[in-house]
C-alpha positions in Angstrom: 0.0 -0.2 -0.1 3.0 2.6 1.0 4.6 1.6 -2.0 1.7 2.3 -4.6 0.9 5.3 -3.0 4.5 6.7 -3.6 4.3 5.2 -6.8 0.8 7.1 -7.4 2.8 10.7 -6.0 6.2 10.3 -8.1 4.5 9.1 -11.4 2.0 11.9 -11.4 4.7 14.8 -10.6 6.7 12.9 -12.9 4.3 13.6 -15.8 3.3 17.1 -14.7 7.7 17.6 -14.5 8.1 16.1 -17.5 5.2 17.2 -20.2 7.4 20.0 -21.8 10.1 16.7 -22.6 6.9 14.6 -23.0 5.5 17.2 -25.8 8.4 17.9 -27.7 9.2 14.3 -27.8 6.0 13.5 -29.0 6.9 15.9 -31.8 9.9 14.9 -32.5 8.6 11.2 -32.7 6.0 12.0 -35.6 8.7 14.7 -37.2 11.1 12.2 -37.7 9.5 9.1 -39.2 6.3 7.7 -40.1 4.3 6.1 -37.9 2.6 6.4 -34.5 3.7 8.5 -31.3 3.8 5.1 -29.3 4.9 2.0 -28.7 2.7 -0.1 -27.3 4.2 -3.6 -26.8 2.9 -6.5 -25.2 4.5 -7.6 -21.7 4.3 -10.0 -18.8 3.8 -8.1 -15.4 3.0 -8.5 -12.0 1.9 -12.4 -11.3 2.7 -12.7 -15.4 -0.9 -10.6 -16.5 0.1 -9.1 -19.8 -0.6 -5.1 -20.2 0.4 -2.3 -23.2 3.7 -0.9 -22.5 4.2 2.8 -23.7 7.3 3.9 -24.9 8.2 6.5 -27.3 8.6 4.9 -30.6 12.5 4.7 -31.3 12.3 2.3 -34.1 10.1 2.2 -37.5 6.6 0.9 -37.6 7.6 -2.6 -38.6 10.6 -3.7 -36.0 9.2 -6.4 -34.9 8.9 -8.3 -38.1 12.4 -7.2 -39.6 14.1 -8.5 -36.3 14.1 -9.7 -33.0 13.2 -8.0 -29.4 17.1 -7.3 -28.8 18.3 -4.0 -29.8 22.3 -3.0 -30.7 22.8 0.7 -31.3 23.9 -0.1 -34.5 20.4 -2.1 -35.8 19.2 0.0 -38.7 15.5 -0.4 -37.5 16.3 2.4 -34.7 15.8 5.7 -36.1 17.3 8.9 -35.9 15.4 10.6 -32.8 15.5 7.0 -31.5 19.2 6.9 -30.7 19.1 10.2 -29.0 16.0 9.2 -26.5 17.8 5.8 -26.4 20.8 6.8 -25.3 19.4 9.2 -22.4 16.2 6.6 -21.7 13.9 9.4 -22.3 11.8 6.9 -24.5 10.7 5.2 -21.1 9.3 8.7 -20.2 6.1 7.4 -21.1 6.1 4.4 -18.3 4.9 6.9 -16.0 1.5 6.2 -17.0 1.9 2.7 -17.2 2.6 3.3 -13.3 -0.1 5.7 -12.4 -2.1 2.9 -14.4 -1.0 0.4 -11.7 0.6 -2.1 -14.6 4.1 -1.1 -13.3 6.1 0.6 -10.3 9.0 3.4 -10.2 11.3 0.7 -9.3 11.2 -3.0 -10.3 12.6 -5.5 -12.6 11.8 -4.2 -16.3 9.2 -6.4 -17.8 9.8 -8.8 -20.3 7.9 -9.8 -23.3 5.6 -13.4 -23.1 7.8 -15.8 -24.9 11.1 -14.5 -22.8 9.3 -15.1 -19.6 7.8 -18.7 -20.7 11.3 -19.6 -20.5 11.9 -19.3 -17.3 13.5 -21.3 -14.6 11.0 -21.7 -11.3 13.4 -19.2 -9.6 13.4 -16.6 -12.1 9.8 -16.6 -11.9 10.3 -14.7 -8.3 10.4 -11.3 -10.1 6.9 -12.1 -10.7 5.9 -11.6 -7.8 6.8 -8.2 -8.3 5.1 -5.3 -9.8 7.7 -4.4 -13.0 9.5 -1.0 -13.2 11.1 2.3 -15.1 14.3 1.5 -13.5 16.2 -1.1 -10.7 19.4 -2.4 -10.0 19.7 -4.3 -13.3 18.6 -1.0 -15.3 21.5 0.9 -13.7 24.2 -2.2 -14.3 23.3 -2.4 -17.3 22.7 1.1 -18.3 23.8 1.0 -22.5 22.3 -2.3 -23.7 22.7 -1.3 -26.9 26.4 -0.6 -27.6 26.9 -4.1 -25.6 24.7 -6.0 -28.2 26.3 -3.6 -31.1 30.0 -5.2 -30.9 27.8 -8.8 -31.3 26.6 -10.4 -34.9 23.5 -12.1 -33.2 22.3 -9.6 -30.4 19.5 -12.3 -29.2 22.4 -14.7 -28.4 24.9 -12.1 -27.0 21.8 -11.3 -24.8 20.9 -14.5 -23.5 24.5 -14.9 -22.8 26.1 -11.8 -22.1 23.2 -9.7 -20.8 20.3 -12.0 -19.1 22.0 -14.2 -16.9 23.3 -10.8 -14.3 20.5 -8.9 -15.2 18.1 -11.9 -13.6 20.5 -11.7 -10.8 19.7 -8.3 -9.8 16.5 -8.3 -10.7 15.9 -11.6 -8.0 18.0 -9.2 -5.6 15.3 -6.6 -5.8 12.3 -8.7 -5.5 14.1 -10.8 -2.6 15.1 -7.2 -0.6 12.8 -4.7 -2.1 11.2 -2.0 -0.1 10.7 2.1 0.1 14.1 2.6 1.3 15.8 0.3 -2.0 13.3 2.3 -4.1 14.5 6.0 -3.0 18.1 4.4 -3.1 17.5 2.7 -6.8 15.5 6.2 -7.9 18.6 8.7 -6.9 21.1 6.7 -8.4 19.6 6.1 -11.9 19.3 9.8 -11.8 22.8 10.1 -10.7 24.1 7.4 -13.4 22.2 9.3 -16.4 24.5 12.1 -16.0 27.3 10.5 -15.1 27.5 7.6 -17.5 29.0 4.3 -17.0 28.7 4.7 -12.9 28.1 2.1 -10.8 26.8 2.2 -7.0 28.8 0.3 -4.6 25.8 -2.4 -3.8 26.7 -3.8 -7.6 30.4 -3.7 -8.3 31.3 -7.2 -7.3 28.8 -8.2 -10.4 30.4 -8.6 -13.7 30.4 -5.9 -16.1 28.0 -6.0 -18.7 29.1 -8.1 -21.7 31.8 -10.8 -19.3 31.0 -14.4 -19.7 29.8 -15.5 -16.1 29.7 -18.8 -14.6 26.3 -19.8 -13.1 26.9 -18.7 -9.4 24.0 -17.4 -7.1 23.1 -13.9 -5.9 25.0 -14.6 -2.3 28.0 -15.6 -4.4 28.3 -13.1 -6.6 27.2 -10.1 -3.7 29.0 -11.2 -1.2 27.8 -11.0 2.7 30.2 -8.4 4.1 27.2 -5.8 3.6 25.1 -7.6 6.2 27.9 -8.6 8.6 29.4 -7.1 12.0 32.9 -6.2 10.6 35.2 -4.9 13.5 35.1 -1.4 14.4 31.0 -0.8 12.6 29.1 1.3 15.2 26.7 -0.9 17.0 24.3 0.4 20.1 24.8 -1.0 24.2 22.4 -3.6 23.3 24.1 -4.9 20.1 27.2 -5.6 22.6 25.6 -7.3 25.3 23.7 -9.9 22.7 27.6 -10.5 21.6 28.9 -11.4 25.1 25.3 -13.5 25.9 25.4 -16.0 22.8 29.5 -16.3 23.1 29.3 -16.3 27.1 26.6 -19.1 26.9 29.2 -20.8 24.0 32.0 -20.3 26.1 30.7 -22.1 29.1 29.7 -24.9 27.6 32.3 -25.0 25.2 34.9 -26.1 28.1 37.5 -28.4 27.7 35.8 -29.9 23.9 35.9 -29.5 20.3 34.1 -26.7 18.8 33.7 -25.9 15.6 31.7 -22.2 14.6 30.1 -22.2 11.1 29.7 -19.1 9.8 31.8 -17.3 12.3 32.1 -14.4 10.3 35.3 -12.4 10.8 36.2 -14.5 14.1 34.9 -11.7 17.1 34.3 -14.6 19.8 36.7 -17.7 18.5 39.4 -16.3 20.5 37.0 -16.0 23.3 36.1 -19.6 22.7 39.7 -20.5 22.2 40.2 -19.7 26.1 37.9 -22.0 27.3 37.5 -24.7 24.6 40.4 -27.5 23.9 40.0 -26.7 19.7 38.3 -24.2 18.0 37.9 -24.4 14.1 36.2 -21.1 12.8 34.8 -21.1 9.0 32.7 -19.1 7.1 30.6 -19.2 3.6 32.4 -16.0 2.2 36.1 -16.2 1.6 36.7 -12.4 2.2 35.2 -12.7 5.8 36.7 -16.4 6.5 40.1 -14.0 5.3 39.7 -11.0 7.8 38.8 -14.2 10.9 42.1 -16.1 9.6 44.3 -12.7 10.0 42.9 -11.8 13.5 44.2 -14.5 14.7 47.8 -15.4 12.8 47.3 -19.0 12.5 46.7 -20.0 15.9 43.2 -20.5 15.1 42.3 -23.0 12.2 40.2 -20.5 10.2 38.3 -22.1 6.8 36.0 -21.1 3.9 33.4 -23.4 4.0 29.9 -24.0 2.8 27.1 -24.8 6.3 25.8 -27.5 4.4 28.2 -29.4 3.0 31.2 -29.5 6.1 35.0 -30.1 5.5 35.5 -32.7 7.9 35.5 -36.3 8.9 32.5 -38.2 10.6 32.6 -37.6 14.7 35.3 -34.7 14.9 33.7 -32.6 16.9 31.7 -31.9 20.4 30.0 -28.8 19.7 28.6 -27.3 16.5 27.5 -23.9 16.9 26.1 -21.1 14.6 25.1 -18.1 15.5 22.8 -15.6 13.4 23.2 -17.7 10.1 20.3 -20.1 9.6 18.2 -18.4 8.0 20.9 -17.2 5.2 20.8 -21.1 4.4 18.6 -22.7 2.0 18.2 -25.6 3.3 18.8 -26.0 7.1 18.0 -29.5 7.0 21.4 -30.3 5.1 22.7 -27.9 7.6 21.7 -30.0 10.9 22.6 -33.2 9.4 26.2 -31.8 8.3 26.3 -31.1 12.1 25.2 -34.9 13.8 27.7 -36.5 11.1 30.5 -34.4 12.5 29.6 -34.6 16.0 30.6 -37.0 18.3 27.6 -39.1 20.7 26.8 -36.6 23.6 27.8 -33.7 21.2 25.5 -30.3 21.2 24.5 -28.1 18.5 24.3 -24.8 19.3 22.2 -21.8 17.5 21.4 -18.7 18.1 18.6 -16.5 15.6 17.0 -13.5 15.7 13.0 -14.3 16.5 10.7 -13.6 13.9 7.7 -13.9 16.0 8.7 -10.5 17.4 6.0 -7.5 16.7 8.8 -6.0 15.0 10.8 -8.3 13.5 12.9 -6.8 10.0 14.1 -9.5 7.2 17.9 -9.3 6.2 18.8 -9.1 2.6 19.9 -12.8 1.5 17.9 -14.5 3.5 15.8 -17.5 3.1 13.7 -18.4 6.0 13.6 -17.8 10.1 12.9 -20.6 12.3 10.4 -19.3 14.9 10.5 -21.1 18.5 8.6 -24.6 17.0 10.5 -24.4 14.3 13.8 -24.8 15.8 12.5 -27.1 18.1 10.9 -29.6 15.7 14.4 -29.8 13.3 16.3 -30.5 15.8 14.4 -33.1 17.7 13.7 -34.8 13.9 17.4 -35.5 13.7 17.8 -36.8 17.3 18.4 -33.8 19.6 17.5 -33.4 23.3 16.4 -30.0 22.5 16.1 -26.3 24.6 15.1 -23.8 23.7 16.0 -20.1 25.9 15.3 -16.7 25.0 16.5 -13.5 25.9 16.7 -9.8 25.4 12.9 -8.4 25.8 10.6 -6.3 23.4 9.2 -4.6 26.2 10.0 -1.1 26.7 11.2 0.1 29.5 11.8 3.9 29.5 9.7 6.7 27.4 12.6 6.4 25.7 12.6 3.1 24.9 8.6 3.0 23.5 9.6 6.3 21.2 12.2 3.9 19.9 10.2 0.8 19.7 7.3 2.3 18.2 9.4 3.8 15.3 11.3 0.7 14.5 7.7 -1.0 14.4 6.6 1.6 12.4 9.8 1.6 10.1 9.5 -2.2 9.8 6.1 -1.8 8.2 7.0 0.6 5.3 10.1 -1.3 4.7 11.8 2.0 5.6 15.0 0.3 7.6 17.5 0.1 5.5 19.3 -3.3 4.0 23.1 -3.1 4.7 24.8 -2.8 8.3 26.4 0.9 6.8 23.2 2.7 6.6 21.5 0.8 9.6 24.6 2.5 11.4 23.5 5.8 10.5 20.2 5.2 11.6 21.1 3.9 14.3 22.6 7.3 15.7 19.4 9.0 14.9 17.6 6.8 18.1 20.5 6.0 19.7 23.2 8.8 19.9 26.9 8.3 19.7 27.4 4.6 19.4 30.0 2.4 20.2 32.6 0.1 18.1 32.2 -3.7 17.5 35.7 -5.1 19.0 37.8 -6.9 16.9 38.1 -10.2 19.3 36.8 -10.7 22.7 38.3 -11.3 25.8 38.7 -14.5 27.9 36.1 -12.8 30.4 32.6 -10.9 29.4 30.8 -8.6 31.3 27.6 -8.0 29.6 25.7 -10.9 29.1 22.0 -11.3 29.7 20.3 -13.9 31.4 18.6 -16.7 29.3 14.9 -17.9 29.6 13.7 -21.0 29.0 10.7 -21.0 26.7 7.7 -23.4 25.9 7.8 -23.0 22.3 4.4 -25.0 21.4 3.4 -20.9 21.4 4.4 -18.8 19.7 7.1 -16.3 21.6 6.3 -12.9 20.7 8.1 -11.3 23.8 11.7 -11.8 23.3 14.1 -10.0 20.4 16.5 -13.3 20.1 15.9 -17.7 20.0 18.6 -19.8 21.2 18.4 -23.8 20.6 20.5 -26.2 22.9 20.5 -29.6 21.1 22.4 -32.9 22.9 23.0 -35.7 21.0 22.3 -39.1 23.3 26.0 -40.9 24.3 26.5 -44.5 23.0 25.5 -47.1 25.7 27.6 -49.1 26.3 26.8 -52.2 27.8 28.7 -54.6 30.3 28.9 -58.7 29.6 27.9 -60.8 31.9 
């Protein structure tokens, strides 16, 4: 509802603001070549519903009969006026009327022809769950598609091989992590990109350049997790530091004298504290850049590997304890992770999981996340694999003072309106508005922690909405030994 209101207001203002340009371009199109002013091609929109897209006609009238859907800068079907409009994306201005009518949004994946949509995989069809838009991450990344295709004799094949794979990853990135805040950023970046040609925002610089052949990797592999990972020196509030102390203080006590594996250890903030209590500690992270940060933190004194939580690179029965903190929702298949944990754990071993509570009233979804598990889902997952499971909760959602109540109310509104930023960098800026001066996240935790909060055992049959964080402890049964008679 908020996005639609934003679209109506934005498109109406855009039509008023650009009306002189729209009228001028309409005259130029009409005088430049025979045919109608507007091109009204059939496109697939939200949920696959077809609609007519409005664009200034930039090609000859029978262009669809003369060639394929992909168009290079050297395509003879493009008119002289059309080349000028395409260079500055002016041919897209009439789509403001599509936005006003509700067929499109200001920001969203670019709509495709139905024949192309029919070839989408099940994963790619996720982009049809949101309204198509005038611009998105892919539009900024591929701001001059015609120039890329002009270098190839077969533009349609070049589009399929060199443009579509990365373009679809970026469209999926938007579909999974759309918000009003993201829309505002994309609109701002789009306007800036028109002024500074070839500019690409930091959020998508890790993606290959248009025209580069890329391997078949996921959005997460291309984009990396550093934008959503708490790295040393990051600004945090007091409660975040207490949450960090609580999870590692709890883990450190349980790890005493044991061989421990921390999966998704991030930059290794807690590995040193665990090593002060455990017999042996191994850390690992999926993102190789972050794993390298953790490795350098301890200069080889603690083993750190790049690893996939769903395919652990260890032999059976290698550890007494496996832990996964604030990461289970990033896994495509958490069941596979628990199976792997069972495999590498020794009899009597323990599995520790810490996760954001998705049942809290002001819960906010993180980018790249797949599925959040409630307290009951966590219990069911662990018990189905033979773990004797206890669920704990920590950090009450109830506000204490007037300031807390104001902040809590603002957060709930921001979550409902999808205004909370997706990256740690922008989240920190919002935190400063509400919490004032922030502290720096330490590179390492020491052997002793002072900011621990008590945990409360909860009955996970009912919804747990009063706490911000969930903690699950699963314990395997030790192998029974039989004494010969």
